[in-house]
C-alpha positions as CSV (number, residue, x, y, z in Angstrom):
1,M,-25.1,4.1,24.3
2,T,-22.2,3.3,21.3
3,R,-21.0,6.6,20.0
4,L,-18.8,6.2,16.6
5,V,-15.7,8.6,16.6
6,D,-14.1,9.5,13.3
7,P,-10.1,9.3,14.2
8,T,-9.1,11.3,11.0
9,G,-10.8,14.8,12.2
10,E,-12.5,15.3,8.8
11,L,-15.4,17.4,9.2
12,S,-16.8,16.5,5.6
13,P,-15.2,13.2,4.5
14,V,-14.4,13.0,0.8
15,R,-16.3,9.9,-0.8
16,R,-13.7,8.3,-3.4
17,E,-14.7,5.5,-5.6
18,R,-12.6,2.4,-5.5
19,L,-10.4,2.3,-8.8
20,P,-11.2,-1.1,-10.9
21,R,-8.9,-4.1,-10.1
22,P,-6.5,-5.1,-13.1
23,P,-7.9,-8.0,-14.6
24,A,-4.6,-9.9,-14.0
25,L,-0.9,-8.7,-13.1
26,A,1.1,-10.0,-16.0
27,G,2.9,-7.4,-17.6
28,L,2.1,-4.6,-14.5
29,T,4.2,-3.4,-12.3
30,V,3.4,-4.1,-8.8
31,G,4.4,-1.9,-5.6
32,I,4.8,-3.2,-2.2
33,L,4.4,-0.6,0.7
34,D,5.9,-1.6,4.0
35,I,4.3,1.0,6.3
36,S,7.2,0.2,9.2
37,K,5.3,-2.2,11.7
38,P,7.3,-5.0,13.2
39,R,7.8,-7.9,11.2
40,G,5.5,-6.6,8.3
41,D,9.1,-7.0,6.2
42,V,8.8,-10.9,6.7
43,F,5.0,-11.4,4.9
44,L,6.1,-8.7,2.5
45,D,9.5,-10.3,1.4
46,R,7.7,-13.5,0.7
47,L,4.9,-11.4,-1.1
48,D,7.8,-10.1,-3.3
49,Q,9.6,-13.5,-4.0
50,R,6.4,-15.0,-5.1
51,L,5.4,-11.9,-7.2
52,S,8.9,-12.2,-8.9
53,A,8.6,-16.0,-9.2
54,S,6.0,-15.3,-11.6
55,G,7.6,-12.8,-13.5
56,I,5.9,-9.8,-12.1
57,G,7.5,-6.5,-11.9
58,V,7.8,-5.6,-8.2
59,K,9.0,-2.2,-6.4
60,R,9.5,-1.8,-3.0
61,Y,8.6,1.5,-0.9
62,V,8.9,2.0,3.0
63,K,7.1,4.4,5.1
64,P,9.0,6.4,7.3
65,T,6.7,5.5,10.2
66,F,3.1,3.6,10.5
67,A,1.9,6.3,12.6
68,R,1.5,8.8,9.9
69,P,0.3,8.8,6.5
70,A,2.7,8.4,3.7
71,P,4.6,11.6,2.8
72,T,3.4,13.2,-0.1
73,G,6.5,12.7,-2.4
74,L,6.4,8.9,-1.5
75,R,2.5,8.8,-2.5
76,Q,3.4,10.9,-6.0
77,Q,6.4,8.5,-6.8
78,I,4.2,5.3,-6.1
79,A,1.6,6.7,-8.1
80,T,3.9,7.3,-11.3
81,E,5.9,3.9,-11.1
82,V,3.6,1.2,-10.2
83,D,0.3,-0.3,-11.9
84,A,-0.8,-1.9,-8.8
85,L,0.1,-1.4,-4.5
86,V,0.0,-3.7,-1.8
87,E,0.3,-2.1,1.6
88,G,1.5,-4.7,4.4
89,L,0.3,-4.5,7.8
90,A,1.5,-6.4,10.7
91,D,1.6,-7.1,14.7
């Protein structure tokens, strides 16, 4: 018997609709969030280079640890400073 367990501990998960994707990145500022997993920065550095070379504004952010959600202050900062966000995972 297979049992599905929700690791978030939410008793009543909130359903959130996805935000629409921007039609293009030109003229926008893209945030890059490094969740602090080993070697994630290698990929994100390259992504930063590629976006910047295309004339797209980039802002970088780093979570203190991958084991927990980003702190509220960091999430609020990201929400006010960028138009789109890439969160990098690695391992």
